[in-house]
C-alpha positions as MATLAB code, in Angstrom:
seq = 'MSFSYDIKSRLGKTLSECNYCTAAELYGILCMAGQKKKDGFYIVTEHEDVAERIVTLWEECMGQPLPERSEKKAGIQLRICDEVSIDRLYAGLLDESKEALMPFLCCKTSFLRGAFLGGGSISDPQKSYHLEFDAKTSEMAELICSILAEVGIEAKITQRKHYQIVYLKEYEAIAELLGRIGAGGAAMEIYNVSIEKEIRNDVNRRMNCENANMDKIVKAYGKHIMAIRKIERTIGLDALPEALREIALIRLEYPDESLKALGERLMTPIGKSGVNHRLNRLIEIADAIQ';
ca = [
      -6.283   -1.123  -17.848;
      -5.588    0.859  -14.627;
      -6.427   -0.788  -11.276;
      -8.680    2.200  -10.444;
     -10.591    1.850  -13.957;
     -11.030   -1.705  -13.069;
     -12.591   -1.363   -9.833;
     -14.912    1.372  -11.156;
     -15.947   -1.238  -14.054;
     -16.975   -3.683  -11.133;
     -18.762   -0.926   -9.005;
     -20.687   -0.176  -12.189;
     -22.435   -3.442  -11.560;
     -23.140   -3.302   -7.913;
     -26.931   -3.624   -6.628;
     -28.612   -1.097   -4.477;
     -29.852   -2.605   -1.058;
     -32.632   -0.176   -0.308;
     -34.597    2.418   -2.035;
     -32.662    5.116   -0.424;
     -29.417    3.671   -1.694;
     -30.122    4.603   -5.480;
     -30.445    8.300   -4.567;
     -27.519    8.353   -1.985;
     -25.132    6.921   -4.754;
     -26.669    9.308   -7.490;
     -25.892   12.333   -5.053;
     -22.497   11.084   -4.452;
     -21.729   11.126   -8.088;
     -23.264   14.500   -8.783;
     -21.542   16.203   -5.918;
     -18.137   14.974   -7.270;
     -18.487   15.131  -11.158;
     -21.432   17.194  -11.409;
     -21.487   21.122  -12.159;
     -24.062   23.563  -12.922;
     -23.679   26.062  -15.624;
     -25.613   28.899  -17.693;
     -26.916   26.325  -20.135;
     -27.473   23.306  -17.913;
     -26.271   20.734  -15.387;
     -23.080   18.905  -16.657;
     -21.773   15.592  -15.566;
     -18.542   14.526  -16.582;
     -16.559   11.003  -16.402;
     -13.923    9.175  -18.198;
     -15.281    5.942  -17.642;
     -17.981    4.098  -19.852;
     -19.395    1.900  -17.224;
     -19.667    4.953  -14.896;
     -21.370    6.972  -17.376;
     -23.955    3.887  -18.088;
     -24.441    3.697  -14.184;
     -25.240    7.359  -14.005;
     -27.793    7.072  -16.759;
     -29.519    4.248  -14.828;
     -29.465    5.787  -11.507;
     -30.766    9.091  -13.109;
     -33.592    7.185  -14.629;
     -34.592    5.208  -11.323;
     -34.357    8.475   -9.285;
     -35.767   10.934  -11.680;
     -38.010    9.010  -13.895;
     -36.842   10.070  -17.003;
     -33.989    9.592  -19.403;
     -30.805   11.755  -19.397;
     -31.656   14.362  -22.468;
     -28.183   14.620  -23.789;
     -24.729   12.645  -24.141;
     -21.357   13.738  -25.925;
     -17.852   12.728  -26.086;
     -15.475   15.333  -25.204;
     -11.771   15.505  -24.468;
     -12.459   15.597  -20.871;
     -14.555   12.502  -21.406;
     -18.200   11.391  -21.578;
     -20.231   14.483  -21.053;
     -23.937   14.018  -19.730;
     -26.129   17.251  -19.789;
     -29.328   18.015  -18.226;
     -30.535   21.126  -20.180;
     -34.031   21.771  -19.348;
     -34.877   23.815  -16.564;
     -37.685   21.704  -15.286;
     -35.133   18.787  -14.825;
     -32.843   20.830  -13.064;
     -35.455   22.294  -11.049;
     -36.573   18.819  -10.147;
     -32.911   17.562   -9.488;
     -32.503   20.359   -6.926;
     -35.622   20.043   -5.361;
     -35.653   16.241   -5.075;
     -31.911   15.554   -4.265;
     -29.369   17.967   -4.066;
     -31.360   20.257   -1.465;
     -32.385   17.097    0.434;
     -30.952   17.081    4.094;
     -28.027   14.394    4.418;
     -30.240   12.686    7.069;
     -33.217   12.280    4.987;
     -31.160   11.271    1.922;
     -29.121    8.650    3.859;
     -31.322    7.364    6.712;
     -29.314    3.736    6.808;
     -25.909    2.594    7.034;
     -26.270    0.886    3.437;
     -27.089    4.345    2.283;
     -24.155    5.875    3.506;
     -22.010    3.192    1.792;
     -23.735    3.872   -1.205;
     -22.823    7.484   -1.160;
     -19.185    6.571   -0.604;
     -19.476    4.355   -3.832;
     -20.977    7.145   -5.759;
     -18.497    9.691   -4.583;
     -15.663    7.111   -5.450;
     -17.273    6.719   -8.968;
     -17.674   10.416   -9.510;
     -14.306   11.777   -8.073;
     -12.241    8.780   -6.751;
      -8.939    7.188   -7.566;
      -6.888    4.499   -6.255;
      -3.172    3.555   -6.776;
      -2.093    0.068   -7.788;
      -1.440   -1.674   -4.535;
       1.753   -3.210   -6.156;
       3.363    0.331   -6.256;
       1.552    2.130   -3.263;
      -1.402    2.279   -1.019;
      -2.962    5.343   -1.907;
      -6.981    5.919   -2.225;
      -8.297    9.572   -2.787;
     -11.494   11.350   -3.209;
     -11.336   14.498   -5.298;
     -13.606   16.449   -2.848;
     -13.304   19.972   -4.576;
     -14.925   21.842   -1.376;
     -14.156   21.581    2.307;
     -17.881   20.968    3.269;
     -18.036   17.773    0.773;
     -14.608   16.598    2.286;
     -15.702   16.947    5.725;
     -19.072   14.934    4.721;
     -17.025   12.136    3.326;
     -14.617   12.091    6.334;
     -17.759   11.966    8.721;
     -19.312    8.919    6.803;
     -16.010    7.146    6.709;
     -15.646    7.791   10.573;
     -19.277    6.343   10.893;
     -18.006    3.100    9.249;
     -14.703    2.851   11.291;
     -12.330    4.276    8.581;
     -10.041    7.285    9.650;
      -9.315    9.513    6.629;
      -7.362   12.740    6.303;
      -7.739   15.784    4.479;
      -5.468   17.832    2.458;
      -5.447   20.592   -0.315;
      -4.097   20.190   -3.814;
      -4.302   23.432   -5.853;
      -7.719   24.806   -5.102;
      -9.467   21.458   -4.387;
      -9.909   19.433   -1.054;
      -8.607   16.035   -1.107;
      -9.741   13.086    1.256;
      -7.289   10.280    1.369;
      -6.384    6.968    2.643;
      -2.986    5.459    2.669;
      -3.378    2.353    5.117;
      -3.953   -0.868    2.952;
      -6.523   -2.077    5.827;
      -8.566    1.259    5.725;
      -8.522    0.756    1.747;
      -9.469   -2.790    1.516;
     -12.268   -2.017    4.087;
     -13.645    0.756    2.085;
     -13.563   -1.198   -0.965;
     -15.250   -4.157    0.512;
     -17.949   -1.917    2.037;
     -18.981   -0.134   -1.198;
     -18.871   -3.306   -3.348;
     -15.539   -4.039   -4.440;
     -14.739   -7.266   -2.426;
     -12.431   -8.777   -5.122;
     -10.176   -5.653   -5.389;
     -10.180   -5.508   -1.422;
      -8.809   -9.179   -1.269;
      -6.488   -8.417   -4.081;
      -4.968   -5.441   -1.893;
      -4.692   -7.874    1.218;
      -2.894  -10.818   -1.021;
      -0.377   -7.831   -2.220;
       0.070   -6.794    1.517;
       0.874  -10.364    2.238;
       3.288  -10.814   -0.573;
       4.977   -7.595    0.368;
       5.253   -8.604    3.962;
       6.763  -11.741    3.043;
       9.276  -10.029    0.567;
      10.334   -7.729    3.169;
      10.694  -10.612    5.791;
      13.086  -12.458    3.311;
      14.981   -9.222    2.519;
      15.475   -8.523    6.260;
      16.981  -12.135    6.967;
      18.860  -11.964    3.825;
      20.542   -8.521    4.737;
      21.042   -9.685    8.371;
      22.890  -12.974    6.915;
      24.965  -11.001    4.680;
      26.001   -8.627    7.491;
      26.714  -11.825    9.524;
      28.694  -13.257    6.715;
      30.384  -10.208    6.392;
      31.693  -10.289    9.928;
      32.789  -13.828    9.730;
      34.886  -12.954    6.525;
      36.447  -10.137    8.146;
      37.077  -12.229   11.540;
      38.563  -14.920    9.300;
      40.883  -12.512    7.517;
      42.389  -11.213   10.756;
      42.950  -14.701   11.888;
      45.140  -15.231    8.565;
      46.764  -11.999    8.847;
      47.962  -12.491   12.414;
      49.014  -16.104   11.822;
      51.238  -15.032    8.678;
      52.655  -12.132   10.615;
      53.852  -14.663   13.393;
      55.092  -16.892   10.745;
      57.070  -14.005    8.961;
      58.599  -12.733   12.313;
      58.910  -15.143   15.134;
      57.987  -18.496   13.317;
      55.006  -20.609   14.205;
      57.443  -22.952   16.107;
      57.862  -20.282   18.587;
      54.476  -20.897   19.552;
      52.978  -23.163   22.309;
      51.831  -26.466   21.018;
      48.068  -25.546   21.279;
      48.202  -22.383   19.437;
      50.693  -23.611   16.893;
      48.103  -26.514   16.180;
      45.152  -24.388   15.696;
      47.431  -21.750   13.680;
      48.356  -24.450   11.203;
      44.575  -25.895   10.750;
      43.297  -22.392   10.252;
      45.924  -21.856    7.573;
      44.889  -25.248    5.924;
      41.215  -24.628    6.396;
      40.704  -20.783    5.839;
      37.120  -20.875    5.336;
      35.663  -23.476    7.908;
      33.757  -22.579   10.551;
      35.028  -22.260   14.402;
      33.146  -25.533   15.136;
      34.800  -27.452   12.376;
      38.232  -26.251   13.140;
      37.784  -27.509   16.768;
      36.734  -30.866   15.477;
      39.801  -31.434   13.325;
      42.179  -30.727   16.243;
      44.105  -33.920   17.807;
      42.199  -33.322   20.777;
      38.758  -31.830   19.517;
      37.692  -28.658   21.348;
      34.453  -26.692   21.236;
      33.943  -23.283   19.195;
      34.569  -21.086   22.384;
      37.767  -22.883   22.745;
      38.859  -22.289   19.086;
      37.600  -18.604   19.348;
      39.841  -17.980   22.349;
      42.823  -19.372   20.783;
      42.488  -17.505   17.561;
      42.016  -14.391   19.480;
      45.406  -15.390   21.357;
      47.042  -15.544   18.124;
      45.581  -11.783   17.324;
      46.947  -10.590   20.502;
      50.455  -11.931   19.791;
      50.736  -10.611   16.463;
      49.535   -7.265   17.488;
      52.398   -7.103   20.053;
      55.127   -7.841   17.593;
      56.689   -4.655   16.457;
];
């Protein structure tokens, strides 16, 4: 079961907050999933729970059962075939002004729930953050965007083939929308995933930083050994001043130890900066040898 399918199952059991909410949600579904043809008004969905939700909303709003249901390749098809019911649908719902249909904020979020049930989808947050409405027309896309803006959510519109797509890509906006339309559990899941991703990214950043530092250390240690071996092969370590000869011998004996640890092994211990200075002096001497 996909993440999107699971959310629609949860939304199919959401209760309306006021009498207008039922009509607003049905309006959202019909605008996204409905289509008038010569032989009736069709509503198509791939989701069983959404189909049941449509039937319930229809009966509550229109006071009569949906007359026809069938299974097609495209999904579950609901059809209103008699002209009287279609006329009532347009006169009582689809021709209503948006202000009269959605007078309160709860009605507007109910409309968004219906729009998502009828033509929305969301990616699995483990893979990416993406929620979209297949708005079909520019008018519907603008309506969805304006209602989202009223509840503090910024969305964008793009065109895909001949359809207008309203989409969100920020996890905070997606979680906010899901919480408002009744999928609070899914919203929390997205927040949890975002936290897990941030932790993983932080760990990866630290590991990359540590690996980079380790690479630098290994290269530096390698330079020390190469310089000391070159001096040993040419002028000999005995030609070095006592302090440099001592650190050279210690570095050869302990090639993997830190500068601090090397300093502690000297007859007269010195700090990290002192050890670094002496080893750099050995590199300079080796570089000067022709």
